[in-house]
C-alpha positions, 0 to 999 in steps of 0.5 A: 442507466438503470439501478443495476448498472449503478449498483454494479459500478459501485461494487466494482469501485469499492473492490478496487478501492479496497485492493488499492488500500490494502496494497498501500498498507502493505507497502507502508509496513515494508517501509517501516520494517526497513527503517527498523533495520540498522542499514539500508540496501547496498546502494547506500552506505548510510546507517541509522543512528539511534 
């Protein structure tokens, strides 16, 4: 394996990591937004008491 192949593999791995990290952060923000509201989706009738 030559240096260009290793460099290309590193770039691909970095891009995949950043995409996965971004999706994870997006998902965490959506979960935080859901906790701020006073009720859950309709399949649950629980309410958050502050």
